[in-house]
DRENNUNU-632402 format. One record per residue (C-alpha): residue number from 1; residue in one letter; x, y, z. Coordinates in Angstrom, 3 decimals. Layout:
N
<node nr="NUM" rest="A" px="X" py="Y" pz="Z"/>
...
This chain:
298
<node nr="1" rest="M" px="0.000" py="0.000" pz="0.000"/>
<node nr="2" rest="N" px="1.400" py="3.363" pz="-1.000"/>
<node nr="3" rest="F" px="0.723" py="5.998" pz="1.663"/>
<node nr="4" rest="L" px="0.716" py="9.732" pz="1.214"/>
<node nr="5" rest="S" px="3.764" py="11.728" pz="2.194"/>
<node nr="6" rest="T" px="3.872" py="12.830" pz="5.842"/>
<node nr="7" rest="T" px="2.697" py="16.361" pz="5.039"/>
<node nr="8" rest="S" px="-0.012" py="15.339" pz="2.571"/>
<node nr="9" rest="K" px="-1.219" py="12.588" pz="4.877"/>
<node nr="10" rest="S" px="-1.465" py="14.935" pz="7.852"/>
<node nr="11" rest="L" px="-3.558" py="17.338" pz="5.766"/>
<node nr="12" rest="A" px="-5.748" py="14.502" pz="4.517"/>
<node nr="13" rest="I" px="-6.417" py="13.175" pz="8.001"/>
<node nr="14" rest="A" px="-7.123" py="16.697" pz="9.254"/>
<node nr="15" rest="A" px="-9.582" py="17.181" pz="6.407"/>
<node nr="16" rest="M" px="-11.345" py="13.915" pz="7.203"/>
<node nr="17" rest="L" px="-11.677" py="14.909" pz="10.829"/>
<node nr="18" rest="A" px="-12.923" py="18.381" pz="9.938"/>
<node nr="19" rest="A" px="-15.479" py="17.231" pz="7.357"/>
<node nr="20" rest="P" px="-18.776" py="15.765" pz="8.580"/>
<node nr="21" rest="M" px="-19.216" py="12.058" pz="7.841"/>
<node nr="22" rest="V" px="-22.268" py="10.774" pz="5.998"/>
<node nr="23" rest="G" px="-25.220" py="10.786" pz="8.325"/>
<node nr="24" rest="A" px="-23.329" py="12.256" pz="11.297"/>
<node nr="25" rest="T" px="-24.682" py="15.203" pz="13.227"/>
<node nr="26" rest="A" px="-23.043" py="18.321" pz="11.781"/>
<node nr="27" rest="Q" px="-23.666" py="22.031" pz="11.380"/>
<node nr="28" rest="Q" px="-22.425" py="24.564" pz="8.862"/>
<node nr="29" rest="T" px="-22.362" py="28.190" pz="9.969"/>
<node nr="30" rest="T" px="-21.596" py="31.582" pz="8.477"/>
<node nr="31" rest="D" px="-18.928" py="33.903" pz="9.894"/>
<node nr="32" rest="N" px="-21.531" py="35.558" pz="12.138"/>
<node nr="33" rest="G" px="-22.562" py="32.205" pz="13.615"/>
<node nr="34" rest="E" px="-25.797" py="31.663" pz="11.655"/>
<node nr="35" rest="V" px="-26.615" py="27.951" pz="11.239"/>
<node nr="36" rest="L" px="-27.125" py="27.062" pz="7.571"/>
<node nr="37" rest="T" px="-27.766" py="23.300" pz="7.737"/>
<node nr="38" rest="T" px="-28.124" py="20.639" pz="10.361"/>
<node nr="39" rest="V" px="-27.932" py="16.890" pz="9.670"/>
<node nr="40" rest="Y" px="-28.985" py="14.395" pz="12.315"/>
<node nr="41" rest="A" px="-27.767" py="10.792" pz="12.485"/>
<node nr="42" rest="P" px="-30.537" py="8.287" pz="13.226"/>
<node nr="43" rest="E" px="-29.847" py="5.832" pz="16.027"/>
<node nr="44" rest="P" px="-29.545" py="2.198" pz="14.842"/>
<node nr="45" rest="P" px="-31.887" py="-0.415" pz="16.311"/>
<node nr="46" rest="A" px="-30.733" py="-3.276" pz="18.555"/>
<node nr="47" rest="L" px="-27.939" py="-5.325" pz="16.995"/>
<node nr="48" rest="E" px="-29.777" py="-8.583" pz="17.589"/>
<node nr="49" rest="G" px="-32.295" py="-7.771" pz="14.900"/>
<node nr="50" rest="L" px="-29.770" py="-6.738" pz="12.246"/>
<node nr="51" rest="A" px="-28.266" py="-8.946" pz="9.534"/>
<node nr="52" rest="E" px="-24.554" py="-9.672" pz="9.624"/>
<node nr="53" rest="G" px="-22.377" py="-7.309" pz="7.602"/>
<node nr="54" rest="P" px="-18.839" py="-7.632" pz="6.235"/>
<node nr="55" rest="D" px="-15.757" py="-7.965" pz="8.417"/>
<node nr="56" rest="I" px="-13.439" py="-4.964" pz="8.049"/>
<node nr="57" rest="E" px="-9.716" py="-4.792" pz="8.763"/>
<node nr="58" rest="G" px="-7.626" py="-1.635" pz="8.615"/>
<node nr="59" rest="F" px="-6.665" py="1.374" pz="10.712"/>
<node nr="60" rest="I" px="-8.868" py="4.125" pz="12.110"/>
<node nr="61" rest="S" px="-8.290" py="7.113" pz="9.856"/>
<node nr="62" rest="A" px="-10.975" py="9.498" pz="11.157"/>
<node nr="63" rest="R" px="-13.673" py="9.749" pz="13.789"/>
<node nr="64" rest="Q" px="-16.615" py="12.033" pz="14.455"/>
<node nr="65" rest="G" px="-19.089" py="11.387" pz="17.222"/>
<node nr="66" rest="N" px="-20.197" py="7.770" pz="17.075"/>
<node nr="67" rest="R" px="-18.938" py="7.320" pz="13.495"/>
<node nr="68" rest="V" px="-15.537" py="5.785" pz="12.833"/>
<node nr="69" rest="Q" px="-13.787" py="5.615" pz="9.465"/>
<node nr="70" rest="V" px="-11.621" py="2.523" pz="8.855"/>
<node nr="71" rest="T" px="-9.135" py="2.524" pz="5.970"/>
<node nr="72" rest="A" px="-8.060" py="-0.866" pz="4.609"/>
<node nr="73" rest="A" px="-4.735" py="-1.939" pz="3.093"/>
<node nr="74" rest="D" px="-5.975" py="-1.211" pz="-0.443"/>
<node nr="75" rest="G" px="-6.869" py="2.364" pz="0.497"/>
<node nr="76" rest="T" px="-10.649" py="1.899" pz="0.593"/>
<node nr="77" rest="S" px="-12.445" py="3.503" pz="3.535"/>
<node nr="78" rest="T" px="-15.571" py="2.340" pz="5.346"/>
<node nr="79" rest="I" px="-17.610" py="4.262" pz="7.910"/>
<node nr="80" rest="V" px="-19.167" py="2.290" pz="10.763"/>
<node nr="81" rest="T" px="-21.349" py="3.400" pz="13.647"/>
<node nr="82" rest="V" px="-20.324" py="2.549" pz="17.204"/>
<node nr="83" rest="T" px="-23.150" py="2.041" pz="19.731"/>
<node nr="84" rest="D" px="-23.460" py="1.112" pz="23.386"/>
<node nr="85" rest="E" px="-23.843" py="-2.497" pz="22.233"/>
<node nr="86" rest="T" px="-20.513" py="-2.528" pz="20.361"/>
<node nr="87" rest="N" px="-18.110" py="-4.915" pz="22.065"/>
<node nr="88" rest="I" px="-14.682" py="-3.252" pz="22.098"/>
<node nr="89" rest="R" px="-11.820" py="-5.398" pz="23.352"/>
<node nr="90" rest="A" px="-8.029" py="-5.344" pz="23.338"/>
<node nr="91" rest="K" px="-5.763" py="-8.373" pz="23.352"/>
<node nr="92" rest="G" px="-3.888" py="-8.050" pz="26.615"/>
<node nr="93" rest="G" px="-0.097" py="-7.820" pz="26.670"/>
<node nr="94" rest="F" px="2.365" py="-8.175" pz="23.865"/>
<node nr="95" rest="L" px="1.468" py="-11.833" pz="23.332"/>
<node nr="96" rest="G" px="-2.315" py="-11.535" pz="23.343"/>
<node nr="97" rest="L" px="-2.685" py="-13.739" pz="26.418"/>
<node nr="98" rest="G" px="-5.653" py="-11.856" pz="27.860"/>
<node nr="99" rest="R" px="-8.565" py="-9.629" pz="26.927"/>
<node nr="100" rest="E" px="-9.658" py="-6.231" pz="28.207"/>
<node nr="101" rest="T" px="-13.063" py="-4.678" pz="27.507"/>
<node nr="102" rest="L" px="-12.776" py="-0.969" pz="26.699"/>
<node nr="103" rest="G" px="-14.976" py="2.002" pz="25.912"/>
<node nr="104" rest="A" px="-15.404" py="3.783" pz="22.592"/>
<node nr="105" rest="D" px="-12.824" py="6.386" pz="23.645"/>
<node nr="106" rest="A" px="-10.144" py="3.748" pz="22.982"/>
<node nr="107" rest="L" px="-10.808" py="3.966" pz="19.234"/>
<node nr="108" rest="L" px="-7.986" py="6.365" pz="18.419"/>
<node nr="109" rest="N" px="-6.790" py="7.571" pz="15.032"/>
<node nr="110" rest="G" px="-4.054" py="5.347" pz="13.627"/>
<node nr="111" rest="L" px="-5.172" py="2.268" pz="15.601"/>
<node nr="112" rest="P" px="-5.200" py="-0.992" pz="13.543"/>
<node nr="113" rest="V" px="-8.540" py="-2.739" pz="14.134"/>
<node nr="114" rest="E" px="-10.625" py="-5.738" pz="13.107"/>
<node nr="115" rest="V" px="-14.339" py="-4.915" pz="12.978"/>
<node nr="116" rest="E" px="-17.358" py="-7.213" pz="12.743"/>
<node nr="117" rest="T" px="-20.422" py="-5.372" pz="11.494"/>
<node nr="118" rest="R" px="-24.210" py="-5.533" pz="11.182"/>
<node nr="119" rest="Q" px="-26.229" py="-3.966" pz="8.377"/>
<node nr="120" rest="W" px="-28.975" py="-1.377" pz="8.780"/>
<node nr="121" rest="D" px="-30.612" py="1.319" pz="6.673"/>
<node nr="122" rest="G" px="-28.166" py="3.939" pz="7.927"/>
<node nr="123" rest="G" px="-25.072" py="1.942" pz="6.918"/>
<node nr="124" rest="L" px="-22.930" py="-0.439" pz="8.976"/>
<node nr="125" rest="V" px="-22.927" py="-0.832" pz="12.738"/>
<node nr="126" rest="A" px="-19.905" py="-2.250" pz="14.563"/>
<node nr="127" rest="S" px="-20.875" py="-5.268" pz="16.659"/>
<node nr="128" rest="R" px="-17.296" py="-6.157" pz="17.685"/>
<node nr="129" rest="V" px="-14.022" py="-4.236" pz="17.483"/>
<node nr="130" rest="R" px="-10.711" py="-5.969" pz="18.208"/>
<node nr="131" rest="F" px="-7.137" py="-4.639" pz="18.372"/>
<node nr="132" rest="S" px="-3.920" py="-5.422" pz="20.192"/>
<node nr="133" rest="D" px="-3.029" py="-3.809" pz="23.490"/>
<node nr="134" rest="S" px="0.431" py="-2.909" pz="22.166"/>
<node nr="135" rest="D" px="-1.113" py="-1.067" pz="19.179"/>
<node nr="136" rest="L" px="-3.384" py="0.850" pz="21.559"/>
<node nr="137" rest="E" px="-0.380" py="1.812" pz="23.670"/>
<node nr="138" rest="T" px="1.394" py="3.126" pz="20.582"/>
<node nr="139" rest="A" px="-1.695" py="5.024" pz="19.385"/>
<node nr="140" rest="E" px="-2.035" py="6.628" pz="22.821"/>
<node nr="141" rest="M" px="1.622" py="7.606" pz="22.704"/>
<node nr="142" rest="I" px="1.097" py="9.212" pz="19.298"/>
<node nr="143" rest="R" px="-1.993" py="11.092" pz="20.502"/>
<node nr="144" rest="S" px="-0.118" py="12.359" pz="23.535"/>
<node nr="145" rest="G" px="2.718" py="13.554" pz="21.348"/>
<node nr="146" rest="T" px="0.290" py="15.169" pz="18.908"/>
<node nr="147" rest="S" px="-1.421" py="17.137" pz="21.675"/>
<node nr="148" rest="Q" px="1.909" py="18.784" pz="22.487"/>
<node nr="149" rest="R" px="2.808" py="19.782" pz="18.934"/>
<node nr="150" rest="F" px="2.195" py="23.492" pz="19.330"/>
<node nr="151" rest="A" px="4.807" py="23.561" pz="22.094"/>
<node nr="152" rest="A" px="7.240" py="21.158" pz="20.387"/>
<node nr="153" rest="N" px="9.907" py="21.951" pz="17.846"/>
<node nr="154" rest="E" px="9.952" py="20.692" pz="14.259"/>
<node nr="155" rest="M" px="12.032" py="17.637" pz="15.119"/>
<node nr="156" rest="A" px="9.499" py="16.413" pz="17.670"/>
<node nr="157" rest="I" px="6.695" py="16.864" pz="15.142"/>
<node nr="158" rest="E" px="8.594" py="14.777" pz="12.627"/>
<node nr="159" rest="E" px="9.196" py="12.026" pz="15.186"/>
<node nr="160" rest="N" px="5.485" py="11.827" pz="15.977"/>
<node nr="161" rest="A" px="4.655" py="11.656" pz="12.267"/>
<node nr="162" rest="Q" px="7.140" py="8.811" pz="11.843"/>
<node nr="163" rest="A" px="5.585" py="6.950" pz="14.748"/>
<node nr="164" rest="T" px="2.145" py="7.245" pz="13.149"/>
<node nr="165" rest="E" px="3.524" py="6.064" pz="9.824"/>
<node nr="166" rest="A" px="5.170" py="3.062" pz="11.445"/>
<node nr="167" rest="L" px="1.906" py="2.046" pz="13.112"/>
<node nr="168" rest="R" px="-0.127" py="2.368" pz="9.932"/>
<node nr="169" rest="S" px="2.470" py="0.544" pz="7.870"/>
<node nr="170" rest="R" px="1.438" py="-2.727" pz="9.477"/>
<node nr="171" rest="F" px="-1.393" py="-2.758" pz="6.966"/>
<node nr="172" rest="G" px="0.833" py="-1.774" pz="4.070"/>
<node nr="173" rest="D" px="2.423" py="-4.112" pz="1.582"/>
<node nr="174" rest="I" px="5.549" py="-4.709" pz="3.706"/>
<node nr="175" rest="D" px="5.065" py="-8.256" pz="4.952"/>
<node nr="176" rest="Q" px="8.317" py="-9.370" pz="3.300"/>
<node nr="177" rest="Y" px="11.487" py="-8.470" pz="5.158"/>
<node nr="178" rest="N" px="15.228" py="-8.762" pz="4.804"/>
<node nr="179" rest="I" px="16.878" py="-10.136" pz="7.945"/>
<node nr="180" rest="K" px="19.841" py="-7.883" pz="8.613"/>
<node nr="181" rest="A" px="21.059" py="-9.475" pz="11.868"/>
<node nr="182" rest="T" px="20.014" py="-11.963" pz="14.575"/>
<node nr="183" rest="T" px="21.040" py="-12.025" pz="18.234"/>
<node nr="184" rest="N" px="20.246" py="-15.066" pz="20.413"/>
<node nr="185" rest="V" px="20.089" py="-14.901" pz="24.199"/>
<node nr="186" rest="Y" px="19.864" py="-18.076" pz="26.284"/>
<node nr="187" rest="F" px="17.986" py="-19.251" pz="29.377"/>
<node nr="188" rest="D" px="18.252" py="-21.846" pz="32.124"/>
<node nr="189" rest="T" px="15.844" py="-24.795" pz="32.117"/>
<node nr="190" rest="G" px="12.302" py="-23.704" pz="32.988"/>
<node nr="191" rest="R" px="13.343" py="-20.060" pz="33.525"/>
<node nr="192" rest="Y" px="12.674" py="-16.798" pz="31.705"/>
<node nr="193" rest="N" px="14.802" py="-14.385" pz="33.728"/>
<node nr="194" rest="L" px="17.614" py="-12.595" pz="31.872"/>
<node nr="195" rest="S" px="21.249" py="-13.186" pz="32.715"/>
<node nr="196" rest="D" px="23.705" py="-10.293" pz="32.928"/>
<node nr="197" rest="Q" px="25.211" py="-11.423" pz="29.642"/>
<node nr="198" rest="A" px="21.787" py="-11.486" pz="27.964"/>
<node nr="199" rest="R" px="21.035" py="-7.950" pz="29.168"/>
<node nr="200" rest="T" px="24.300" py="-6.678" pz="27.696"/>
<node nr="201" rest="E" px="23.731" py="-8.468" pz="24.392"/>
<node nr="202" rest="L" px="20.170" py="-7.163" pz="24.052"/>
<node nr="203" rest="C" px="21.187" py="-3.527" pz="24.391"/>
<node nr="204" rest="S" px="24.053" py="-4.161" pz="21.985"/>
<node nr="205" rest="A" px="21.592" py="-5.604" pz="19.449"/>
<node nr="206" rest="A" px="19.288" py="-2.597" pz="19.880"/>
<node nr="207" rest="A" px="22.203" py="-0.206" pz="19.373"/>
<node nr="208" rest="Q" px="23.218" py="-2.071" pz="16.220"/>
<node nr="209" rest="A" px="19.659" py="-1.930" pz="14.869"/>
<node nr="210" rest="E" px="19.451" py="1.784" pz="15.680"/>
<node nr="211" rest="Q" px="22.184" py="2.403" pz="13.114"/>
<node nr="212" rest="M" px="20.017" py="0.902" pz="10.332"/>
<node nr="213" rest="D" px="17.399" py="2.981" pz="8.546"/>
<node nr="214" rest="N" px="13.822" py="1.659" pz="8.849"/>
<node nr="215" rest="A" px="14.852" py="-1.243" pz="11.108"/>
<node nr="216" rest="L" px="12.256" py="-3.196" pz="13.098"/>
<node nr="217" rest="L" px="12.785" py="-5.890" pz="15.721"/>
<node nr="218" rest="L" px="11.039" py="-9.271" pz="15.726"/>
<node nr="219" rest="V" px="11.419" py="-11.255" pz="18.961"/>
<node nr="220" rest="V" px="10.745" py="-15.013" pz="18.960"/>
<node nr="221" rest="G" px="10.992" py="-17.263" pz="22.044"/>
<node nr="222" rest="Y" px="11.868" py="-20.977" pz="22.084"/>
<node nr="223" rest="T" px="12.316" py="-23.859" pz="24.532"/>
<node nr="224" rest="D" px="14.026" py="-27.228" pz="24.495"/>
<node nr="225" rest="S" px="12.011" py="-30.471" pz="24.372"/>
<node nr="226" rest="T" px="11.707" py="-30.850" pz="28.152"/>
<node nr="227" rest="G" px="8.116" py="-30.659" pz="29.411"/>
<node nr="228" rest="S" px="4.672" py="-30.646" pz="27.794"/>
<node nr="229" rest="Y" px="3.623" py="-28.534" pz="24.846"/>
<node nr="230" rest="E" px="1.380" py="-26.346" pz="27.027"/>
<node nr="231" rest="I" px="4.188" py="-25.610" pz="29.474"/>
<node nr="232" rest="N" px="6.715" py="-24.949" pz="26.703"/>
<node nr="233" rest="Q" px="4.347" py="-22.681" pz="24.795"/>
<node nr="234" rest="R" px="3.732" py="-20.544" pz="27.872"/>
<node nr="235" rest="L" px="7.451" py="-20.515" pz="28.740"/>
<node nr="236" rest="S" px="8.469" py="-19.453" pz="25.213"/>
<node nr="237" rest="E" px="5.953" py="-16.592" pz="25.366"/>
<node nr="238" rest="Q" px="7.235" py="-15.509" pz="28.777"/>
<node nr="239" rest="R" px="10.804" py="-15.467" pz="27.478"/>
<node nr="240" rest="A" px="9.832" py="-13.399" pz="24.442"/>
<node nr="241" rest="A" px="7.824" py="-10.955" pz="26.587"/>
<node nr="242" rest="R" px="10.709" py="-10.519" pz="29.038"/>
<node nr="243" rest="V" px="13.091" py="-9.706" pz="26.180"/>
<node nr="244" rest="V" px="10.622" py="-7.224" pz="24.642"/>
<node nr="245" rest="N" px="10.160" py="-5.461" pz="27.971"/>
<node nr="246" rest="Y" px="13.904" py="-5.175" pz="28.525"/>
<node nr="247" rest="L" px="14.556" py="-3.882" pz="25.005"/>
<node nr="248" rest="Q" px="11.954" py="-1.154" pz="25.423"/>
<node nr="249" rest="Q" px="12.447" py="-0.243" pz="29.075"/>
<node nr="250" rest="Q" px="16.217" py="-0.561" pz="29.448"/>
<node nr="251" rest="C" px="17.624" py="-0.391" pz="25.914"/>
<node nr="252" rest="G" px="15.381" py="2.443" pz="24.700"/>
<node nr="253" rest="W" px="13.852" py="0.629" pz="21.730"/>
<node nr="254" rest="A" px="10.608" py="2.348" pz="20.637"/>
<node nr="255" rest="P" px="7.419" py="0.193" pz="20.823"/>
<node nr="256" rest="Y" px="6.258" py="1.201" pz="17.334"/>
<node nr="257" rest="R" px="9.479" py="-0.274" pz="15.893"/>
<node nr="258" rest="M" px="8.709" py="-3.691" pz="17.386"/>
<node nr="259" rest="L" px="6.773" py="-6.332" pz="15.470"/>
<node nr="260" rest="T" px="4.425" py="-8.447" pz="17.574"/>
<node nr="261" rest="P" px="6.551" py="-11.058" pz="19.373"/>
<node nr="262" rest="T" px="5.673" py="-14.729" pz="19.535"/>
<node nr="263" rest="G" px="6.488" py="-17.948" pz="21.378"/>
<node nr="264" rest="M" px="7.284" py="-21.053" pz="19.325"/>
<node nr="265" rest="A" px="7.717" py="-23.613" pz="22.150"/>
<node nr="266" rest="E" px="10.165" py="-26.324" pz="21.027"/>
<node nr="267" rest="S" px="9.628" py="-25.845" pz="17.279"/>
<node nr="268" rest="D" px="12.498" py="-24.913" pz="14.953"/>
<node nr="269" rest="P" px="15.300" py="-26.248" pz="17.207"/>
<node nr="270" rest="A" px="18.738" py="-24.755" pz="16.677"/>
<node nr="271" rest="A" px="20.459" py="-27.957" pz="17.846"/>
<node nr="272" rest="D" px="19.809" py="-31.607" pz="18.718"/>
<node nr="273" rest="N" px="17.510" py="-31.967" pz="21.744"/>
<node nr="274" rest="S" px="18.977" py="-35.388" pz="22.575"/>
<node nr="275" rest="T" px="22.021" py="-33.796" pz="24.241"/>
<node nr="276" rest="E" px="22.323" py="-31.310" pz="27.087"/>
<node nr="277" rest="F" px="24.448" py="-29.050" pz="24.908"/>
<node nr="278" rest="G" px="21.806" py="-29.067" pz="22.196"/>
<node nr="279" rest="K" px="19.022" py="-28.306" pz="24.679"/>
<node nr="280" rest="A" px="20.997" py="-25.341" pz="26.007"/>
<node nr="281" rest="Q" px="21.184" py="-23.934" pz="22.452"/>
<node nr="282" rest="N" px="17.428" py="-24.327" pz="22.042"/>
<node nr="283" rest="R" px="16.446" py="-22.477" pz="25.237"/>
<node nr="284" rest="R" px="16.717" py="-19.133" pz="23.524"/>
<node nr="285" rest="V" px="15.075" py="-15.958" pz="22.314"/>
<node nr="286" rest="A" px="16.017" py="-14.748" pz="18.851"/>
<node nr="287" rest="V" px="16.054" py="-10.978" pz="18.304"/>
<node nr="288" rest="N" px="15.841" py="-10.439" pz="14.546"/>
<node nr="289" rest="V" px="16.647" py="-7.086" pz="12.963"/>
<node nr="290" rest="L" px="14.369" py="-6.699" pz="9.947"/>
<node nr="291" rest="V" px="14.043" py="-4.146" pz="7.176"/>
<node nr="292" rest="S" px="11.086" py="-4.284" pz="4.811"/>
<node nr="293" rest="K" px="12.110" py="-5.126" pz="1.269"/>
<node nr="294" rest="S" px="9.966" py="-2.202" pz="0.118"/>
<node nr="295" rest="V" px="12.221" py="0.303" pz="1.900"/>
<node nr="296" rest="D" px="15.546" py="-1.552" pz="2.232"/>
<node nr="297" rest="G" px="18.306" py="0.568" pz="0.789"/>
<node nr="298" rest="L" px="16.315" py="3.812" pz="0.764"/>
């Protein structure tokens, strides 16, 4: 997906927010405050009586009142109505291990969402909205930075724009990456705490990635073959989450430059699990430095 330039995109989003959406309550006034037109949005009926509509995936590109505009990867935009019946939930944590029910105020511009809809005469109504907790955290960070723009210098404005671009790019055509470097850190049996050596190596990997233009980090956790699948899956996720937290909190790696981490249990072993040496090599987290093929070399 080809996005607008930072300046053009900012103007486009501002225009979408300023312009009334179809069916939304809006007023147009003259310079002396005289109201020229007023359009009222009808309230949709109960969701239970409405037919199922299409599923929509994209990022929130504009919002006005109870209307939200979602822009998909191909650039098409759809407006959906959010009601008190809309179930809005975030996947908890970096690994999606939990769920948190939220209010409509969590639907921020730039937030990647998956929306299930119902059909009614006034358009589409959102029955369920899903997004990741880490994406919400990034969107909140962007909003906070945006609210301070009038007091910030030009560099800070540019950094916020880049953060927004990075978040939206998850729905762009950049799912193919070049692996520029990989750092493995290792763990004791059944543990997910970081050794002193691992802490040093993680910050070194982050510093190396910082020198690369457009670099992202992908963190993947693994275990050896000891234990059940359920235990190993949870342990691999805990290892990946611990590494992500350290990279962001101690090594200064920005959340919006982190792809969603994952735990792979004992899959993809680096060595033979029949020996203690091999098992030690498999109890690892791989920190991969990636650059999208669409921007590599720019």
